[in-house]
C-alpha positions in Angstrom: 80.8 22.5 -24.5 83.1 23.1 -21.5 83.5 26.2 -19.5 85.4 29.1 -21.2 86.7 32.2 -19.5 86.1 35.7 -20.8 88.8 38.4 -20.9 87.4 39.8 -17.7 87.7 36.5 -15.9 84.0 35.5 -15.7 83.1 32.0 -16.7 80.9 31.4 -19.7 78.6 28.5 -19.0 76.0 28.9 -21.8 76.2 29.5 -25.5 75.8 33.0 -26.6 73.9 34.2 -29.6 76.0 35.6 -32.5 74.3 39.0 -32.0 75.4 39.1 -28.3 79.0 38.4 -29.4 78.8 41.1 -32.1 77.5 43.6 -29.6 80.3 42.8 -27.2 82.9 43.1 -30.0 81.5 46.6 -30.9 81.6 47.7 -27.3 85.2 46.6 -27.0 86.0 48.4 -30.2 84.4 51.6 -28.9 86.3 51.4 -25.7 89.6 50.7 -27.5 88.9 53.6 -29.8 88.3 55.9 -26.9 91.5 54.7 -25.2 93.6 55.2 -28.4 92.1 58.7 -28.9 92.9 59.6 -25.3 96.5 58.4 -25.7 96.9 60.2 -29.0 95.7 63.4 -27.4 98.2 63.1 -24.5 101.0 62.3 -27.0 100.3 65.4 -29.1 102.9 67.7 -27.7 102.2 70.4 -30.3 98.5 70.7 -29.4 99.4 70.6 -25.7 101.9 73.4 -26.1 99.4 75.4 -28.2 96.8 75.0 -25.4 99.3 76.0 -22.7 100.3 79.1 -24.8 96.6 80.1 -25.1 96.1 79.6 -21.3 99.2 81.7 -20.5 98.1 84.4 -22.9 94.7 84.6 -21.3 96.3 84.6 -17.8 98.7 87.4 -18.8 95.9 89.5 -20.2 93.7 88.9 -17.2 96.5 89.8 -14.7 97.5 92.8 -16.8 94.0 94.2 -16.8 93.7 93.6 -13.0 97.0 95.4 -12.4 96.0 98.2 -14.7 92.7 98.6 -12.9 94.4 98.7 -9.5 97.1 101.1 -10.7 94.5 103.5 -12.2 92.4 103.5 -9.0 95.2 103.9 -6.5 97.8 106.0 -8.1 98.3 109.3 -9.9 97.6 109.6 -13.6 101.3 109.2 -14.5 101.6 105.8 -13.0 98.3 104.8 -14.6 99.7 105.8 -18.0 102.8 103.7 -17.3 100.6 100.7 -16.5 98.6 101.3 -19.6 101.8 101.4 -21.7 102.9 98.2 -20.1 99.6 96.5 -20.8 99.8 97.7 -24.5 103.3 96.3 -24.8 102.3 93.0 -23.2 99.4 92.7 -25.7 101.7 93.6 -28.6 104.1 90.8 -27.6 101.6 88.4 -26.2 102.8 85.3 -28.2 106.5 85.6 -27.1 105.4 86.2 -23.5 102.9 83.3 -23.6 105.5 81.0 -25.2 108.1 81.9 -22.6 105.6 81.4 -19.9 104.6 78.0 -21.3 108.3 77.0 -21.6 109.0 78.0 -18.0 105.8 76.2 -16.8 106.9 73.1 -18.7 110.4 73.2 -17.3 109.0 73.6 -13.8 106.6 70.7 -14.2 109.4 68.6 -15.6 111.6 69.4 -12.6 108.7 68.7 -10.2 107.9 65.2 -11.5 109.8 62.3 -9.8 112.4 60.7 -11.9 111.9 57.0 -12.9 114.7 54.5 -12.4 
């Protein structure tokens, strides 16, 4: 037998056992499967949008609670009540606020990326 070259460019100078070849094929299949799964995840816009909405909702809730806490500790009761009302309304309308935030974030990310061509 002459010298063959593997896909990675290394020369094969000896015969390999069928089991070694099977193991290499299985490793390659696993790697390919991981690559395909990663690409599918990146291409799933719906899942990415849902994830971004959840992140935005959590961020809004966290910031709202922080602002409410600051307002209650540094201002008269009337302003604290207003902050509490604003927090309640934000929680009632969390999905539209989060969706809007995700859309704005997507728009800004799209504008920040360099254009091809």
